[in-house]
C-alpha positions as a printed NumPy array, in Angstrom:
array([[ 64.546,  98.438,  65.405],
       [ 62.942,  97.84 ,  68.041],
       [ 59.586,  97.279,  66.08 ],
       [ 61.106,  94.415,  64.746],
       [ 62.423,  93.342,  67.958],
       [ 59.008,  93.392,  69.298],
       [ 57.657,  90.87 ,  66.442],
       [ 60.51 ,  88.676,  66.941],
       [ 62.354,  89.08 ,  70.205],
       [ 64.77 ,  86.052,  69.691],
       [ 65.541,  86.57 ,  66.108],
       [ 69.09 ,  87.618,  64.69 ],
       [ 68.546,  91.441,  63.624],
       [ 70.616,  93.215,  61.589],
       [ 72.411,  96.382,  63.466],
       [ 72.358, 100.187,  62.089],
       [ 75.546, 101.114,  61.948],
       [ 76.863, 104.454,  62.894],
       [ 80.212, 104.352,  61.356],
       [ 83.899, 104.511,  63.057],
       [ 85.582, 106.434,  66.019],
       [ 89.393, 106.807,  66.462],
       [ 90.194, 106.335,  70.332],
       [ 93.901, 106.504,  71.505],
       [ 94.741, 105.417,  75.628],
       [ 95.954, 107.611,  77.863],
       [ 98.703, 106.892,  80.092],
       [ 97.162, 105.631,  83.511],
       [ 98.25 , 103.718,  86.232],
       [ 96.764,  99.879,  86.766],
       [ 93.793, 100.01 ,  88.906],
       [ 92.867, 103.675,  88.315],
       [ 89.849, 104.528,  85.715],
       [ 90.491, 103.835,  82.201],
       [ 90.826, 106.552,  80.023],
       [ 90.564, 107.177,  76.221],
       [ 91.121, 110.575,  74.153],
       [ 88.678, 110.607,  71.588],
       [ 90.341, 111.633,  68.107],
       [ 87.745, 111.099,  65.455],
       [ 84.016, 110.691,  66.211],
       [ 83.046, 112.922,  69.37 ],
       [ 79.914, 114.028,  68.104],
       [ 78.799, 110.824,  67.283],
       [ 79.43 , 109.663,  70.894],
       [ 78.077, 112.739,  72.676],
       [ 74.664, 112.396,  70.768],
       [ 74.705, 108.808,  71.756],
       [ 75.289, 109.82 ,  75.778],
       [ 72.245, 112.155,  75.166],
       [ 69.975, 109.731,  73.873],
       [ 70.998, 107.047,  76.58 ],
       [ 70.186, 109.737,  79.683],
       [ 67.038, 110.864,  77.63 ],
       [ 65.699, 107.351,  77.282],
       [ 66.787, 106.302,  80.768],
       [ 64.681, 109.336,  82.431],
       [ 61.59 , 107.999,  80.528],
       [ 62.002, 104.2  ,  81.576],
       [ 62.551, 105.756,  84.842],
       [ 59.418, 107.299,  84.958],
       [ 57.551, 103.93 ,  83.625],
       [ 59.427, 102.099,  86.3  ],
       [ 61.288,  99.69 ,  83.979],
       [ 64.026,  99.726,  86.332],
       [ 66.095,  96.945,  84.735],
       [ 66.853,  98.156,  81.496],
       [ 66.773, 101.55 ,  82.914],
       [ 69.82 , 100.149,  84.813],
       [ 71.753,  98.671,  81.909],
       [ 71.942, 102.049,  80.041],
       [ 72.925, 103.567,  83.454],
       [ 76.079, 101.423,  82.869],
       [ 76.591, 103.183,  79.536],
       [ 76.734, 106.929,  80.706],
       [ 78.06 , 107.34 ,  83.95 ],
       [ 81.105, 105.698,  85.322],
       [ 81.344, 104.173,  89.002],
       [ 81.428, 106.472,  91.436],
       [ 84.106, 104.643,  93.45 ],
       [ 86.525, 105.037,  91.017],
       [ 85.59 , 109.01 ,  90.35 ],
       [ 88.492, 111.421,  91.029],
       [ 86.833, 114.573,  89.344],
       [ 84.147, 116.231,  87.382],
       [ 85.537, 114.746,  84.272],
       [ 85.161, 111.052,  85.419],
       [ 81.646, 110.86 ,  85.731],
       [ 80.268, 110.693,  82.624],
       [ 81.111, 108.022,  79.962],
       [ 82.118, 111.01 ,  77.592],
       [ 83.44 , 114.378,  78.414],
       [ 82.618, 116.581,  75.705],
       [ 84.737, 119.381,  73.912],
       [ 84.479, 122.666,  76.016],
       [ 82.181, 124.546,  73.852],
       [ 79.594, 121.855,  74.676],
       [ 80.334, 121.193,  77.9  ],
       [ 78.369, 123.439,  79.987],
       [ 75.115, 122.558,  77.954],
       [ 76.44 , 118.769,  78.85 ],
       [ 76.77 , 119.243,  82.014],
       [ 73.77 , 120.897,  82.457],
       [ 70.655, 118.851,  80.795],
       [ 72.556, 115.364,  81.94 ],
       [ 72.425, 116.748,  85.493],
       [ 68.739, 118.042,  85.337],
       [ 66.229, 116.308,  87.827],
       [ 63.337, 114.318,  85.891],
       [ 60.784, 115.359,  84.914],
       [ 63.049, 118.072,  83.002],
       [ 61.769, 121.527,  82.494],
       [ 64.044, 122.497,  80.157],
       [ 62.575, 125.918,  79.186],
       [ 64.289, 126.877,  82.485],
       [ 67.414, 125.412,  81.902],
       [ 70.578, 128.391,  81.357],
       [ 71.864, 126.584,  78.126],
       [ 67.783, 125.854,  76.97 ],
       [ 68.619, 127.179,  73.166],
       [ 71.846, 124.649,  72.892],
       [ 71.632, 122.185,  70.282],
       [ 72.548, 119.773,  72.512],
       [ 69.986, 120.655,  75.139],
       [ 67.227, 120.346,  72.367],
       [ 68.688, 117.107,  71.61 ],
       [ 68.138, 115.462,  74.576],
       [ 64.509, 117.157,  74.505],
       [ 63.903, 115.678,  70.819],
       [ 64.717, 112.105,  72.358],
       [ 63.067, 112.444,  75.502],
       [ 59.523, 113.392,  74.39 ],
       [ 60.128, 110.824,  71.232],
       [ 60.802, 107.925,  73.861],
       [ 58.057, 108.862,  75.645],
       [ 55.717, 108.56 ,  72.57 ],
       [ 56.781, 105.481,  71.503],
       [ 56.34 , 103.832,  74.994],
       [ 52.82 , 105.033,  75.085],
       [ 51.75 , 104.445,  71.853],
       [ 50.307, 100.994,  73.305],
       [ 48.687, 101.796,  76.306],
       [ 50.208, 101.096,  80.162],
       [ 49.979,  97.365,  79.584],
       [ 52.448,  97.386,  76.574],
       [ 55.027,  99.436,  78.425],
       [ 57.939,  96.939,  79.764],
       [ 57.787,  94.765,  76.718],
       [ 57.968,  97.991,  74.526],
       [ 60.534,  99.427,  77.254],
       [ 62.735,  96.113,  77.019],
       [ 62.787,  96.472,  73.154],
       [ 63.818, 100.088,  72.861],
       [ 66.586,  99.301,  75.642],
       [ 67.985,  96.639,  73.388],
       [ 67.612,  98.152,  70.475],
       [ 70.267, 101.103,  71.325],
       [ 72.514,  99.109,  73.423],
       [ 72.78 ,  96.425,  71.183],
       [ 71.764,  97.14 ,  67.571],
       [ 73.501, 100.919,  67.033],
       [ 76.558, 100.182,  65.847],
       [ 80.245, 101.309,  65.544],
       [ 83.98 , 100.222,  64.429],
       [ 86.497, 101.538,  67.189],
       [ 89.509, 102.613,  66.094],
       [ 91.99 , 102.032,  69.497],
       [ 95.226, 102.571,  69.631],
       [ 97.989, 102.455,  72.075],
       [ 99.605, 105.509,  73.558],
       [102.747, 105.554,  71.244],
       [100.645, 105.204,  67.93 ],
       [ 99.794, 108.257,  65.489],
       [ 96.568, 109.707,  65.619],
       [ 97.223, 111.699,  63.279],
       [ 97.705, 109.666,  60.413],
       [ 94.707, 107.708,  60.577],
       [ 92.754, 111.005,  61.828],
       [ 93.628, 112.346,  58.48 ],
       [ 93.245, 108.878,  56.292],
       [ 89.449, 108.656,  57.587],
       [ 88.94 , 112.254,  56.656],
       [ 90.088, 111.919,  52.656],
       [ 87.939, 108.907,  52.308],
       [ 84.532, 110.055,  54.24 ],
       [ 82.909, 113.126,  54.484],
       [ 86.106, 116.257,  54.41 ],
       [ 86.54 , 118.435,  57.755],
       [ 87.371, 122.127,  57.001],
       [ 91.015, 122.939,  57.449],
       [ 90.585, 124.433,  60.861],
       [ 89.049, 120.989,  62.028],
       [ 91.787, 119.414,  60.618],
       [ 94.046, 122.191,  61.824],
       [ 92.365, 121.772,  65.9  ],
       [ 92.928, 118.095,  65.726],
       [ 96.674, 118.237,  65.048],
       [ 97.807, 121.331,  67.   ],
       [ 96.065, 119.677,  69.976],
       [ 97.497, 116.272,  69.699],
       [100.876, 117.827,  69.484],
       [ 99.945, 119.523,  72.403],
       [ 98.858, 116.674,  74.352],
       [102.454, 114.93 ,  73.178],
       [104.112, 117.679,  74.455],
       [102.592, 117.678,  78.071],
       [100.917, 121.376,  77.815],
       [ 97.581, 122.524,  79.297],
       [ 95.402, 121.383,  76.636],
       [ 92.487, 122.969,  78.574],
       [ 93.919, 126.259,  78.983],
       [ 95.141, 126.611,  75.835],
       [ 91.765, 125.678,  74.141],
       [ 90.39 , 128.472,  76.413],
       [ 92.839, 130.759,  75.665],
       [ 93.655, 130.39 ,  72.208],
       [ 91.362, 128.448,  70.433],
       [ 88.16 , 128.845,  72.091],
       [ 86.914, 131.999,  69.847],
       [ 87.549, 130.491,  66.54 ],
       [ 84.458, 127.924,  67.606],
       [ 81.842, 131.121,  67.331],
       [ 79.641, 132.312,  65.008],
       [ 82.267, 134.841,  63.537],
       [ 84.586, 132.089,  62.694],
       [ 82.187, 129.815,  61.74 ],
       [ 80.378, 131.795,  59.236],
       [ 80.894, 130.63 ,  55.781],
       [ 81.721, 133.049,  53.287],
       [ 82.938, 133.362,  49.811],
       [ 86.114, 132.646,  48.121],
       [ 85.55 , 133.011,  44.463],
       [ 83.042, 130.924,  43.086],
       [ 83.412, 128.781,  46.596],
       [ 82.531, 129.292,  50.276],
       [ 84.543, 128.264,  53.155],
       [ 84.064, 129.109,  56.904],
       [ 85.749, 131.758,  57.65 ],
       [ 88.203, 130.617,  60.276],
       [ 90.019, 127.8  ,  57.867],
       [ 90.355, 131.202,  54.969],
       [ 91.886, 132.667,  57.972],
       [ 94.502, 130.375,  58.54 ],
       [ 94.899, 129.964,  54.638],
       [ 96.199, 133.969,  54.341],
       [ 97.703, 133.656,  57.604],
       [ 99.989, 130.493,  56.478],
       [100.449, 132.803,  53.038],
       [101.159, 135.915,  55.136],
       [103.765, 133.795,  56.915],
       [105.463, 131.746,  54.126],
       [105.187, 134.467,  51.371],
       [103.997, 130.982,  49.511],
       [101.297, 130.232,  47.477],
       [ 98.949, 128.146,  49.059],
       [ 95.481, 127.362,  47.475],
       [ 92.374, 125.785,  50.092],
       [ 93.34 , 121.931,  49.707],
       [ 96.687, 122.697,  50.871],
       [ 96.565, 124.352,  53.77 ],
       [ 96.229, 121.727,  56.105],
       [ 99.24 , 119.844,  54.953],
       [101.1  , 122.967,  54.552],
       [100.675, 123.957,  57.839],
       [102.08 , 120.615,  59.418],
       [104.779, 121.525,  57.783],
       [105.213, 124.781,  58.87 ],
       [104.786, 124.107,  62.139],
       [107.044, 120.702,  62.614],
       [110.262, 122.765,  60.587],
       [109.745, 125.905,  59.763],
       [107.858, 127.784,  62.784],
       [110.667, 127.314,  64.876],
       [108.606, 127.718,  68.418],
       [107.115, 125.155,  70.338],
       [103.265, 124.365,  69.041],
       [101.979, 126.273,  72.046],
       [104.148, 129.21 ,  70.743],
       [102.607, 128.967,  67.091],
       [ 99.301, 128.909,  68.441],
       [ 99.732, 132.044,  70.486],
       [101.068, 133.359,  67.286],
       [ 98.198, 132.228,  65.067],
       [ 95.854, 133.947,  68.07 ],
       [ 97.412, 137.05 ,  67.765],
       [ 96.912, 137.472,  64.123],
       [ 93.182, 136.269,  64.12 ],
       [ 92.373, 139.644,  66.315],
       [ 94.038, 141.623,  63.587],
       [ 92.122, 139.591,  60.845],
       [ 88.926, 139.935,  62.598],
       [ 89.442, 143.724,  63.666],
       [ 90.178, 144.427,  59.656],
       [ 87.638, 142.4  ,  58.68 ],
       [ 85.017, 143.709,  61.087],
       [ 86.388, 147.457,  59.89 ],
       [ 85.397, 146.379,  56.475],
       [ 82.14 , 145.396,  57.268],
       [ 81.55 , 148.854,  58.174],
       [ 79.145, 150.522,  55.831],
       [ 78.705, 153.496,  57.422],
       [ 80.967, 156.889,  58.983],
       [ 84.792, 157.258,  58.979],
       [ 86.941, 154.38 ,  58.36 ],
       [ 90.654, 154.254,  58.308],
       [ 93.009, 152.975,  55.566],
       [ 92.772, 149.249,  56.171],
       [ 89.274, 149.591,  56.813],
       [ 88.675, 151.044,  53.694],
       [ 91.081, 148.473,  52.139],
       [ 89.667, 145.724,  53.487],
       [ 86.111, 146.513,  52.005],
       [ 86.958, 147.777,  48.878],
       [ 88.852, 144.291,  48.132],
       [ 85.811, 142.012,  49.507],
       [ 84.071, 144.474,  46.964],
       [ 86.389, 143.267,  44.059],
       [ 86.352, 139.427,  45.61 ],
       [ 89.727, 139.663,  46.156],
       [ 90.   , 138.815,  50.219],
       [ 93.707, 136.938,  49.306],
       [ 95.033, 140.063,  49.362],
       [ 94.53 , 139.684,  53.367],
       [ 97.474, 137.912,  53.438],
       [100.151, 140.942,  52.61 ],
       [ 97.44 , 143.292,  54.941],
       [ 98.57 , 140.482,  57.656],
       [102.273, 140.976,  56.909],
       [102.016, 144.708,  57.077],
       [100.299, 144.069,  60.473],
       [102.049, 141.124,  61.678],
       [101.807, 141.418,  65.626],
       [105.243, 139.271,  65.936],
       [107.306, 141.958,  64.028],
       [108.102, 145.584,  64.656],
       [105.553, 147.956,  63.75 ],
       [105.639, 149.285,  60.107],
       [104.763, 153.357,  60.065],
       [101.389, 153.765,  58.939],
       [102.151, 156.218,  55.958],
       [104.12 , 153.672,  55.182],
       [101.331, 151.047,  54.975],
       [ 98.712, 153.443,  54.019],
       [100.813, 153.937,  51.077],
       [101.627, 149.971,  50.475],
       [ 97.622, 149.804,  50.161],
       [ 97.376, 152.542,  47.84 ],
       [ 99.607, 150.515,  45.424],
       [ 97.99 , 146.992,  45.562],
       [ 94.63 , 148.529,  45.534],
       [ 95.229, 150.283,  42.647],
       [ 96.513, 147.213,  40.627],
       [ 93.645, 145.425,  41.953],
       [ 91.046, 148.237,  41.141],
       [ 92.565, 149.11 ,  36.985],
       [ 92.45 , 145.113,  36.67 ],
       [ 88.921, 144.791,  37.789],
       [ 87.983, 147.367,  35.21 ],
       [ 89.518, 146.467,  32.431],
       [ 88.548, 142.679,  33.42 ],
       [ 91.736, 141.206,  33.178],
       [ 92.52 , 137.549,  34.629],
       [ 92.595, 136.759,  37.83 ],
       [ 93.911, 133.77 ,  37.851],
       [ 96.967, 134.405,  39.385],
       [ 96.341, 136.573,  42.382],
       [ 96.65 , 134.068,  45.092],
       [100.628, 133.789,  43.398],
       [100.658, 137.85 ,  43.716],
       [ 99.635, 137.962,  47.087],
       [102.506, 135.714,  48.083],
       [104.891, 137.294,  46.235],
       [103.462, 140.495,  47.748],
       [104.181, 138.843,  51.099],
       [107.854, 138.321,  50.476],
       [108.824, 141.597,  49.133],
       [107.274, 143.214,  52.187],
       [109.23 , 140.496,  54.257],
       [112.351, 141.195,  52.656],
       [112.174, 145.124,  52.429],
       [113.445, 147.516,  55.445],
       [110.553, 148.848,  57.164],
       [110.794, 152.23 ,  56.051],
       [111.036, 151.13 ,  52.206],
       [108.093, 148.954,  52.095],
       [105.884, 150.744,  49.868],
       [108.376, 151.506,  47.504],
       [109.575, 148.155,  47.189],
       [105.677, 146.82 ,  46.658],
       [105.221, 150.128,  43.93 ],
       [108.609, 148.475,  41.88 ],
       [107.45 , 145.116,  42.663],
       [103.577, 145.96 ,  40.882],
       [105.171, 148.518,  37.947],
       [108.063, 144.952,  36.815],
       [105.411, 142.706,  36.694],
       [104.813, 142.062,  32.182],
       [102.703, 139.191,  32.337],
       [ 99.323, 139.652,  31.297],
       [ 98.419, 137.708,  34.111],
       [ 99.885, 140.179,  36.922],
       [100.505, 143.985,  34.837],
       [ 99.539, 146.764,  36.245],
       [ 97.078, 148.494,  33.674],
       [ 98.285, 152.429,  32.637],
       [ 96.781, 155.776,  32.326],
       [ 96.437, 155.032,  28.087],
       [ 94.599, 151.93 ,  28.458],
       [ 92.508, 152.783,  31.102],
       [ 91.257, 155.305,  29.168],
       [ 91.32 , 153.586,  26.286],
       [ 88.931, 150.562,  28.192],
       [ 86.432, 152.725,  29.83 ],
       [ 85.631, 155.459,  27.241],
       [ 83.145, 152.882,  24.972],
       [ 83.408, 149.927,  27.936],
       [ 79.313, 149.035,  28.509],
       [ 80.24 , 148.847,  32.138],
       [ 77.279, 148.335,  33.448],
       [ 77.081, 145.385,  32.044],
       [ 80.712, 143.826,  32.124],
       [ 81.116, 144.892,  36.398],
       [ 79.508, 143.445,  38.711],
       [ 76.898, 145.712,  40.933],
       [ 79.006, 145.422,  44.07 ],
       [ 82.13 , 146.535,  42.282],
       [ 80.547, 149.369,  40.322],
       [ 79.207, 150.653,  43.399],
       [ 82.156, 150.592,  44.925],
       [ 83.937, 152.647,  42.474],
       [ 81.439, 155.148,  41.889],
       [ 81.314, 155.416,  45.823],
       [ 85.179, 156.054,  45.795],
       [ 84.44 , 158.975,  43.43 ],
       [ 81.97 , 160.601,  45.246],
       [ 84.265, 160.515,  48.136],
       [ 86.872, 162.202,  46.152],
       [ 84.554, 164.51 ,  45.317],
       [ 84.222, 165.363,  49.011],
       [ 87.904, 165.574,  49.665],
       [ 88.872, 162.169,  50.747],
       [ 92.35 , 162.238,  48.799],
       [ 96.104, 162.626,  49.689],
       [ 96.177, 167.143,  50.929],
       [ 92.28 , 167.011,  50.369],
       [ 90.166, 169.227,  52.551],
       [ 87.204, 166.952,  53.82 ],
       [ 84.789, 169.46 ,  53.484],
       [ 81.336, 166.939,  53.358],
       [ 82.291, 166.514,  56.761],
       [ 81.335, 162.417,  56.259],
       [ 82.135, 159.773,  53.551],
       [ 79.047, 158.502,  51.626],
       [ 77.938, 155.63 ,  53.023],
       [ 79.19 , 152.271,  51.915],
       [ 77.333, 149.357,  50.063],
       [ 73.812, 150.879,  50.465],
       [ 73.263, 152.582,  47.039],
       [ 71.797, 151.704,  44.161],
       [ 73.639, 151.793,  40.682],
       [ 70.862, 153.875,  38.729],
       [ 71.149, 154.869,  34.497],
       [ 70.782, 158.303,  34.477],
       [ 69.454, 157.966,  30.511],
       [ 67.363, 155.328,  31.123],
       [ 67.655, 151.56 ,  29.63 ],
       [ 64.198, 151.909,  28.386],
       [ 64.581, 155.465,  26.735],
       [ 62.211, 155.042,  23.539],
       [ 59.211, 155.928,  24.812],
       [ 59.993, 159.31 ,  26.72 ],
       [ 63.645, 160.833,  25.409],
       [ 64.498, 161.459,  21.402],
       [ 66.713, 159.667,  19.301],
       [ 70.813, 160.387,  19.176],
       [ 71.303, 163.377,  17.228],
       [ 74.731, 161.343,  15.669],
       [ 75.262, 157.544,  15.326],
       [ 73.343, 154.683,  15.476],
       [ 70.86 , 153.205,  17.77 ],
       [ 72.906, 150.634,  18.566],
       [ 76.027, 153.268,  19.674],
       [ 73.421, 154.828,  21.987],
       [ 72.246, 150.627,  23.239],
       [ 75.982, 150.723,  24.177],
       [ 76.543, 154.627,  25.785],
       [ 73.925, 154.182,  27.964],
       [ 75.453, 151.52 ,  30.081],
       [ 78.942, 153.986,  30.064],
       [ 80.564, 155.199,  33.464],
       [ 79.153, 158.446,  32.51 ],
       [ 75.359, 157.626,  32.355],
       [ 76.008, 156.185,  35.642],
       [ 75.09 , 157.466,  39.15 ],
       [ 74.315, 156.213,  42.654],
       [ 70.615, 156.953,  44.51 ],
       [ 69.597, 156.243,  48.322],
       [ 66.608, 154.436,  46.894],
       [ 65.561, 152.989,  43.249],
       [ 63.337, 154.888,  41.318],
       [ 59.745, 153.557,  40.441],
       [ 60.071, 153.107,  37.048],
       [ 57.639, 155.509,  35.61 ],
       [ 60.336, 157.993,  37.1  ],
       [ 63.116, 155.792,  36.267],
       [ 61.831, 155.994,  32.274],
       [ 60.339, 159.206,  32.122],
       [ 61.439, 162.505,  30.832],
       [ 64.592, 164.279,  31.813],
       [ 62.546, 167.27 ,  32.093],
       [ 59.697, 168.41 ,  34.173],
       [ 58.456, 168.454,  37.63 ],
       [ 57.856, 164.476,  37.748],
       [ 60.83 , 164.24 ,  35.351],
       [ 64.699, 162.344,  35.894],
       [ 66.196, 164.914,  36.594],
       [ 64.308, 166.849,  39.825],
       [ 63.99 , 163.243,  40.737],
       [ 67.914, 163.021,  40.803],
       [ 68.031, 166.63 ,  43.031],
       [ 66.168, 164.977,  45.513],
       [ 69.037, 163.174,  45.783],
       [ 71.367, 166.401,  46.461],
       [ 73.482, 164.956,  49.113],
       [ 75.476, 163.17 ,  46.254],
       [ 77.912, 165.392,  44.836],
       [ 77.665, 163.311,  41.684],
       [ 73.777, 164.301,  41.234],
       [ 74.722, 167.983,  42.033],
       [ 77.09 , 167.738,  39.163],
       [ 74.849, 166.749,  36.85 ],
       [ 73.701, 169.898,  35.637],
       [ 76.591, 170.881,  34.188],
       [ 76.779, 168.275,  31.836],
       [ 72.723, 168.869,  30.898],
       [ 72.607, 172.525,  29.738],
       [ 70.768, 171.332,  26.741],
       [ 69.406, 168.109,  28.169],
       [ 70.497, 165.206,  28.917],
       [ 72.031, 163.979,  25.564],
       [ 74.646, 161.312,  24.181],
       [ 77.143, 164.415,  24.535],
       [ 76.246, 164.611,  27.953],
       [ 76.969, 161.028,  28.431],
       [ 80.625, 160.896,  26.577],
       [ 81.75 , 164.348,  28.642],
       [ 80.706, 162.876,  31.873],
       [ 82.633, 159.578,  30.816],
       [ 85.528, 161.211,  30.647],
       [ 85.16 , 163.263,  33.801],
       [ 84.399, 159.83 ,  35.689],
       [ 87.515, 158.083,  34.286],
       [ 89.679, 161.223,  35.049],
       [ 88.186, 160.863,  38.652],
       [ 89.053, 156.794,  38.737],
       [ 92.803, 157.582,  37.718],
       [ 93.264, 160.195,  40.049],
       [ 92.308, 157.916,  42.882],
       [ 93.733, 154.77 ,  41.521],
       [ 97.374, 156.227,  40.639],
       [100.592, 154.855,  38.924],
       [103.647, 156.   ,  39.445],
       [105.074, 159.091,  37.915],
       [105.569, 158.252,  33.916],
       [105.002, 154.449,  34.617],
       [103.8  , 153.086,  31.348],
       [102.513, 149.104,  30.775],
       [104.312, 147.083,  28.257],
       [101.661, 144.553,  28.305],
       [ 99.134, 143.796,  25.595],
       [ 96.174, 141.87 ,  26.641],
       [ 94.951, 139.011,  24.176],
       [ 91.3  , 139.655,  24.352],
       [ 90.201, 143.014,  22.468],
       [ 89.336, 145.885,  24.415],
       [ 86.231, 146.735,  22.822],
       [ 84.634, 142.892,  23.249],
       [ 81.5  , 142.599,  24.863],
       [ 79.856, 139.539,  25.773],
       [ 75.994, 139.229,  25.071],
       [ 73.458, 139.132,  27.563],
       [ 69.442, 139.148,  27.35 ],
       [ 69.515, 142.486,  26.601],
       [ 71.267, 142.084,  23.427],
       [ 68.661, 139.378,  22.387],
       [ 65.812, 141.976,  23.257],
       [ 67.431, 144.692,  21.361],
       [ 67.173, 142.247,  18.393],
       [ 64.018, 141.268,  18.76 ],
       [ 64.346, 137.465,  19.537],
       [ 62.432, 137.535,  22.975],
       [ 60.521, 140.174,  24.425],
       [ 59.881, 141.728,  27.47 ],
       [ 57.565, 140.538,  29.905],
       [ 58.534, 136.616,  28.258],
       [ 58.09 , 133.97 ,  30.457],
       [ 60.812, 131.35 ,  30.632],
       [ 60.627, 127.823,  32.738],
       [ 63.716, 125.766,  34.053],
       [ 64.396, 122.676,  31.865],
       [ 63.97 , 120.302,  35.337],
       [ 60.75 , 119.387,  35.526],
       [ 60.773, 118.897,  39.413],
       [ 61.521, 122.707,  39.082],
       [ 59.024, 123.644,  36.809],
       [ 56.86 , 125.474,  39.235],
       [ 58.996, 128.176,  39.339],
       [ 58.921, 130.478,  36.269],
       [ 61.065, 133.23 ,  35.374],
       [ 59.718, 137.122,  33.652],
       [ 62.276, 139.021,  31.23 ],
       [ 62.438, 142.368,  31.974],
       [ 62.639, 145.528,  30.189],
       [ 66.566, 145.921,  31.02 ],
       [ 67.384, 142.286,  30.484],
       [ 67.463, 141.08 ,  33.706],
       [ 65.197, 138.249,  35.143],
       [ 62.293, 138.672,  37.895],
       [ 61.802, 135.117,  39.836],
       [ 58.771, 135.609,  42.318],
       [ 60.176, 139.239,  43.296],
       [ 63.832, 138.555,  43.147],
       [ 65.195, 140.103,  40.466],
       [ 68.729, 138.336,  38.533],
       [ 71.278, 139.894,  36.33 ],
       [ 72.024, 136.835,  34.205],
       [ 70.384, 133.301,  33.404],
       [ 72.591, 131.618,  35.816],
       [ 72.348, 133.441,  38.594],
       [ 68.64 , 132.82 ,  38.214],
       [ 68.988, 129.068,  37.76 ],
       [ 71.911, 129.362,  41.025],
       [ 68.575, 130.408,  43.071],
       [ 66.669, 127.934,  41.86 ],
       [ 69.179, 124.627,  42.56 ],
       [ 71.794, 126.019,  44.936],
       [ 74.45 , 125.089,  42.865],
       [ 76.21 , 126.56 ,  39.567],
       [ 74.7  , 126.075,  36.651],
       [ 74.664, 126.919,  32.9  ],
       [ 71.521, 129.34 ,  33.235],
       [ 71.409, 129.918,  29.175],
       [ 70.712, 126.039,  28.992],
       [ 68.569, 125.475,  31.827],
       [ 65.862, 128.035,  30.875],
       [ 63.469, 127.443,  28.396],
       [ 61.273, 129.93 ,  26.434],
       [ 58.574, 127.182,  25.714],
       [ 58.316, 124.124,  27.631],
       [ 56.912, 121.697,  24.68 ],
       [ 59.275, 122.719,  22.224],
       [ 62.219, 122.493,  24.712],
       [ 63.683, 125.728,  23.092],
       [ 66.069, 127.081,  25.327],
       [ 67.873, 130.634,  25.488],
       [ 70.971, 129.262,  24.779],
       [ 69.699, 128.308,  20.808],
       [ 68.041, 132.   ,  20.988],
       [ 71.882, 133.175,  21.738],
       [ 73.287, 131.24 ,  19.152],
       [ 70.789, 132.654,  16.89 ],
       [ 71.729, 135.752,  17.611],
       [ 75.654, 135.018,  17.019],
       [ 74.998, 133.28 ,  13.727],
       [ 73.366, 136.845,  12.852],
       [ 76.17 , 138.872,  14.259],
       [ 79.152, 140.18 ,  11.825],
       [ 82.633, 139.077,  12.35 ],
       [ 83.73 , 142.992,  12.644],
       [ 81.041, 143.067,  15.828],
       [ 83.412, 141.365,  18.126],
       [ 81.022, 139.698,  20.29 ],
       [ 82.517, 137.127,  23.159],
       [ 80.143, 134.126,  23.617],
       [ 80.62 , 133.627,  26.975],
       [ 78.221, 133.642,  30.655],
       [ 78.513, 135.988,  33.321],
       [ 77.792, 134.819,  36.663],
       [ 76.131, 137.717,  38.712],
       [ 74.237, 137.482,  41.906],
       [ 71.055, 139.121,  42.396],
       [ 70.436, 142.93 ,  43.543]])
């Protein structure tokens, strides 16, 4: 824009549109400084102030006093009308940015940015960037062009940066305008919308907005709450996810992410029965509880209480919506529930979740179940909460809600290739729980090991390797296909503190460098010390089946159901069914170990993958469990990896076509399901 003005200063030039801002007039007496509250657009207005101030300083440096004076009028108010610090500048930013804003705006020129207290602030860094760029541009044609270029750049920022300003009167509903603009533009988070709503209501009620922000909201704008976390296949700011879970915990209603803001408004205006400042305090107290249980769940070493363990395990199972039930149990606005009742209730909920996860039951109704659990907790007498929770769970008969019984668990887990069917984080959590159970961490147990197994730090290892052919004998009974399935069952899996190298992992069972000796080095785990009891004659298919039975019993002992409970629900999905993955194609000889695969997209063709012996995919040293996981890594969004990856870029033959070939050859009795399990890198 400035260059266009230099070339043709008298012509009409198209402005650069920066968007809309929403302002609302603040009641003031005639003759006083007029004020507006920024409803939407504060970031843009603050950025413009930083730009104006940085450019003003550079214009002063080259003695361009006239254009500098015109900019000064856009930065500071007339001192004769200023009664407080807030009145000095045209824009007064949010509390979080205010210290950095004040420091850099008040710093004497030339600014030594490195010595500023807030030198790492993005706001200060922006000021520095604008200053450096303006200095370079002003000097780019030499000193003789200084003032001509100063006039051009000043006119550009003052006249050719255009905003649409919606200026509301004191009595107009600013929130409706704010929501409408948000719906038509870039979506704000639920926390952003709720913040604006809350403080609009506080302002209308005459509350001390500054004090409320500092005491109850400021923490929501810290790294912990602004971190994006996964919820299903999507990611949300933790603050927005908390508000979702908290609303469920207060209402006992199913609330999906897109409904959080509208449901909060209704709750605040018609159901909370407290003024907005009181509701903000309640939400702040609940946030402290939520943060505590989240941080306890993220703790991976040492002791952990029942609440923290529940938080860790539901995170591994990607069922964080159950935190809403936990918030209801720990509600600081209600009389405290006895610890034993809380633990008993969590035992039941965790058993329901874990059993459903292990039989691979649907999760589509979990938000509804969480809401119904909240309603159950709210309606129960404090000393009966755990009983009511168990009664609720045992009464569910719908496929989306039922509690799998012991018989179904045994039937499912005995032959399930669990390594293929359950994600590493979930499988690791199950094996950790079995190890802890062996160490005495059980109701009435003696904790003789002294400490729990470290969480989320072990590798899941096959005992009989996936590539067994070179160093292991074929099965005495059954087919090679039986072994291919059995290798991935629960009894052939263990935990290791470090990944074995391929030579040892795929090597023979016995000998100084054999796999048995390598596993014995990890004898800190009871899971590994017990292997000898199943392998007197070497580790065989029979050993795997015996250990599978033992570990299944451990699962049933850890995640119990009420005595005598039997589920009447029969799922539609065949229990023996398994999905097709790359290891199936390897076993069928349709692809080979070490085969290169290529992205279908030409712009990603330089990134190739290599198929490993266990059916995983290596891309530049990062290993992925599925084609879709590898494709997501490159495209940064959900992708059907079977169609994405080509085995031959010339013929464009895809993994999907090879999988169809495999399915066509499979017999109808093989119970194959044509699906794609989206896993992540390990």
